[in-house]
C-alpha positions in Angstrom: 8.2 22.5 -0.8 9.7 22.5 2.6 7.4 25.2 3.8 4.4 23.1 3.0 5.8 20.2 5.0 6.3 22.5 8.0 2.7 23.6 7.7 1.6 20.0 7.5 3.6 19.1 10.6 2.2 22.0 12.6 -1.4 21.2 11.6 -0.8 17.5 12.4 0.5 18.4 15.8 -2.7 20.3 16.5 -4.8 17.3 15.8 -3.5 13.8 16.5 -4.8 11.3 13.9 -6.1 8.4 16.0 -7.5 5.3 14.3 -11.0 6.6 15.0 -10.2 9.9 13.4 -8.7 8.3 10.3 -11.9 6.3 9.8 -14.0 9.4 10.4 -11.9 11.3 7.8 -12.5 8.4 5.3 -16.2 8.4 6.0 -16.4 12.2 5.6 -14.5 12.0 2.3 -17.0 9.5 0.9 -20.1 11.2 2.4 -19.2 14.4 0.7 -19.8 12.6 -2.6 -23.1 10.9 -1.7 -26.1 12.3 -3.6 -23.8 13.7 -6.3 -25.4 14.0 -9.7 -24.8 11.2 -12.1 -24.0 7.6 -11.3 -21.0 5.4 -10.8 -20.7 2.6 -13.3 -18.6 -0.6 -13.6 -18.0 -2.4 -16.9 -16.4 -5.8 -17.2 -14.8 -6.1 -20.6 -14.5 -9.3 -22.6 -11.2 -11.2 -22.0 -8.6 -10.9 -24.6 -6.5 -14.1 -25.1 -3.5 -13.7 -27.4 0.0 -15.0 -28.1 2.4 -14.2 -25.3 4.6 -11.2 -25.9 6.9 -11.0 -22.9 7.7 -12.5 -19.4 7.4 -16.2 -18.5 7.4 -19.5 -20.3 3.7 -20.0 -21.1 2.5 -19.2 -24.6 -0.7 -17.1 -24.2 -1.7 -13.9 -22.4 -5.1 -13.6 -20.7 -6.1 -10.0 -20.2 -9.4 -8.7 -18.8 -10.2 -5.1 -18.0 -12.7 -3.7 -15.4 -13.6 0.0 -15.9 -15.0 2.1 -13.0 -16.3 5.5 -13.9 -17.7 8.4 -11.8 -18.4 12.0 -12.8 -14.9 12.9 -11.6 -12.7 10.2 -13.1 -12.2 6.8 -14.7 -10.2 3.9 -13.3 -9.3 0.9 -15.4 -8.1 -2.2 -13.5 -6.2 -4.7 -15.7 -6.0 -8.4 -14.8 -3.2 -10.2 -16.6 -2.3 -13.9 -16.5 0.2 -15.9 -18.5 -1.7 -19.1 -19.5 -0.9 -22.4 -21.3 -3.7 -22.4 -23.8 -6.5 -20.3 -25.3 -8.8 -21.9 -22.8 -6.8 -20.2 -20.1 -5.4 -23.3 -18.5 -2.5 -23.5 -16.1 -2.1 -19.8 -15.5 0.4 -17.8 -13.6 0.3 -14.1 -12.7 2.5 -11.8 -14.6 4.6 -9.3 -12.6 4.4 -9.8 -8.9 1.9 -11.7 -6.8 -1.6 -11.1 -8.3 -1.5 -9.9 -11.9 -3.9 -7.1 -11.0 -2.8 -3.7 -12.4 -4.2 -0.2 -13.1 -3.5 1.6 -16.3 -6.0 4.5 -16.1 -6.2 7.4 -15.3 -2.4 7.1 -15.9 -0.2 4.4 -17.4 2.3 5.2 -14.6 1.5 5.8 -10.9 -0.2 2.6 -9.6 1.5 -0.1 -11.5 -0.3 -1.3 -14.7 0.9 -4.9 -14.4 0.7 -5.4 -10.6 -0.3 -2.6 -8.3 -1.9 -5.0 -5.8 0.4 -7.5 -4.0 -0.7 -10.2 -1.6 1.2 -12.7 0.6 -0.3 -15.3 3.0 2.0 -16.7 5.7 4.9 -15.2 3.7 3.8 -16.9 0.4 2.5 -15.3 -2.7 -0.4 -17.8 -3.0 -2.4 -15.9 -5.8 0.2 -16.2 -8.5 -1.1 -19.5 -10.0 -4.9 -19.1 -9.3 -7.1 -17.4 -11.9 -9.2 -14.6 -10.4 -12.9 -14.3 -10.9 -14.0 -10.7 -11.8 -17.5 -9.7 -10.8 -19.5 -6.5 -11.1 -21.5 -6.3 -7.8 -23.0 -2.8 -8.2 -23.3 -0.4 -11.1 -25.4 2.5 -12.2 -26.1 4.1 -8.8 -24.4 5.9 -6.0 -21.5 3.4 -6.0 -19.9 1.1 -8.4 -18.5 -2.1 -6.7 -16.4 -4.8 -8.2 -14.7 -7.9 -6.7 -11.6 -9.9 -7.6 -11.8 -13.4 -6.1 -9.0 -16.0 -5.9 -9.8 -19.5 -4.7 -6.5 -21.2 -3.6 -5.8 -24.3 -1.6 -4.7 -22.2 1.4 -7.5 -19.5 1.4 -10.2 -17.8 -0.6 -9.1 -14.2 -1.1 -11.4 -11.3 -2.3 -10.5 -7.8 -3.1 -13.4 -5.4 -3.2 -13.0 -2.1 -5.1 -15.6 0.7 -4.9 -16.0 4.1 -6.5 -18.7 6.6 -5.4 -20.6 8.6 -8.1 -19.0 12.0 -7.2 -15.6 10.7 -6.1 -12.1 10.5 -7.5 -10.9 7.9 -4.9 -11.1 4.1 -4.9 -11.9 2.4 -1.7 -10.6 -1.2 -1.3 -11.2 -3.9 1.3 -9.5 -7.3 1.3 -11.3 -10.4 2.7 -9.6 -13.7 3.5 -11.3 -17.0 4.4 -8.7 -19.5 5.6 -8.9 -23.2 4.6 -6.6 -24.3 7.4 -4.7 -22.5 10.2 -5.0 -18.7 9.7 -1.8 -17.1 8.5 -0.4 -13.5 8.6 -1.5 -11.4 5.7 0.7 -8.8 3.9 -0.9 -6.4 1.4 1.3 -4.4 -0.9 0.5 -1.4 -3.2 3.1 -0.7 -5.9 3.6 2.5 -7.8 5.9 4.2 -10.4 5.0 7.8 -9.6 4.8 10.2 -12.5 6.6 8.2 -15.2 8.8 5.1 -15.7 11.8 6.1 -17.9 14.8 8.0 -16.4 15.6 10.5 -15.2 13.6 9.9 -12.0 13.4 11.8 -8.7 10.9 9.8 -6.6 9.5 11.4 -3.4 7.0 10.3 -0.7 5.4 12.8 1.7 3.5 12.0 5.0 2.1 14.3 7.6 5.5 14.1 9.4 8.2 14.0 6.7 9.4 14.0 3.2 11.3 10.8 2.1 13.8 10.3 -0.7 15.2 7.1 -2.2 16.7 4.7 -1.6 15.1 3.8 1.7 13.0 1.3 3.6 11.0 2.9 6.4 8.6 1.8 9.1 5.7 4.2 9.1 4.7 5.7 12.5 1.1 5.6 13.7 0.1 9.0 12.4 1.5 8.3 8.9 -1.6 6.7 7.4 -1.6 8.9 4.3 1.2 9.0 1.8 1.5 11.2 -1.3 3.8 9.8 -4.0 5.2 11.8 -6.8 8.2 12.5 -9.0 9.8 15.9 -9.0 10.0 15.9 -12.8 6.2 15.5 -13.1 4.6 16.8 -9.9 1.2 17.2 -11.7 0.9 13.4 -11.8 0.8 12.4 -8.1 -0.8 9.4 -6.6 -1.7 8.7 -2.9 -2.8 6.0 -0.5 -4.6 6.2 2.9 -5.2 3.2 5.1 -7.0 2.6 8.4 -5.3 0.9 11.4 -7.6 -2.1 11.9 -5.7 -5.1 13.2 -2.6 -3.9 11.5 0.7 -5.2 12.9 3.0 -2.9 10.8 3.1 -0.5 7.9 6.3 -0.1 5.8 7.4 2.0 2.9 9.9 0.8 0.3 11.0 3.9 -1.6 13.4 3.0 -4.4 14.7 5.1 -7.3 12.4 3.2 -9.6 9.5 1.5 -7.8 7.7 2.5 -4.6 5.7 0.0 -2.5 3.6 0.5 0.6 3.3 -2.7 2.7 0.6 -3.3 5.2 1.0 -6.3 7.5 -1.7 -8.0 9.6 -1.3 -10.7 12.2 -4.5 -12.6 11.3 -5.6 -15.1 13.9 -9.2 -15.8 12.8 -10.7 -18.0 10.1 -12.4 -15.1 8.3 -10.8 -11.7 8.2 -11.6 -8.4 6.5 -9.1 -5.5 6.3 -10.0 -1.9 7.2 -10.7 0.5 4.3 -7.8 1.4 2.0 -8.1 4.4 -0.3 -6.2 5.0 -3.5 -6.0 8.2 -5.6 -4.5 8.5 -9.1 -4.4 12.1 -10.2 -3.9 13.6 -13.6 -3.0 17.2 -14.2 -3.5 18.1 -10.5 -1.0 20.3 -8.8 1.1 18.8 -6.1 0.3 21.6 -3.7 -3.4 21.0 -4.2 -2.9 17.3 -3.5 -0.9 17.9 -0.4 -3.3 20.5 0.9 -6.3 18.2 0.4 -4.8 15.0 1.8 -2.2 15.9 4.3 -3.1 19.1 6.0 -6.0 18.7 8.6 -8.8 21.2 8.3 -7.5 23.3 11.3 -8.9 26.8 11.5 -10.6 26.6 8.1 
């Protein structure tokens, strides 16, 4: 695999990835799928409220799924709260800071219990607020859904979109402060390939390959990361983010879990992140994924 990284580094050196170029790449990726046959759909399933099986002290589990489908893939987002009663009173997020997970296309990769993490002013303010799930668009060129949390500190909305011919989710986070604006930290958590041991986690950027255990600041060009496990390289996942008001980006690569943190020094009452793209691949070769996402189209 080292030869591929050398090729990626050479190609990256030939074209610096400025913020404008990153946004242009994202737009090109999505534009390539516009007008594709078929439609993108979003289906909000009926909540399932059942006796609690694990984690926490409250007696009931509230689970609601949102399914986004294109002609390329299907993503299922899973919202899970631990609640006091069957009426979903006094809830608290299970696993992490939001309770929003992803369990399709793969049960591993982006975490099924909490792939999306959120902190406001250093506090995980969404843990005890029930999210409102809404289908905004369905049946056309894009499927769009939102998850909205209304907390005493801020109203937080995560918008998730899937284009009809695409295999990539595009996310944007919006925050409306109810007091003094606070810094925002977004986190995206994965268990690449599989969860049980043995594990050999890896992260690859346009500049380097990283091995656990490590905490790394990501340099300006490192806006795309491919995450995988050497034991199952046919099940990679990936993230790409735009530098829009971003104060820092950091990778926590552990032997079990992997998290990409994006930090924003928000100083306005209403704020929206730049686009963030997530891929979850199934039975796709690692070389194909690296070639598609990390090697610029130089000389092609």
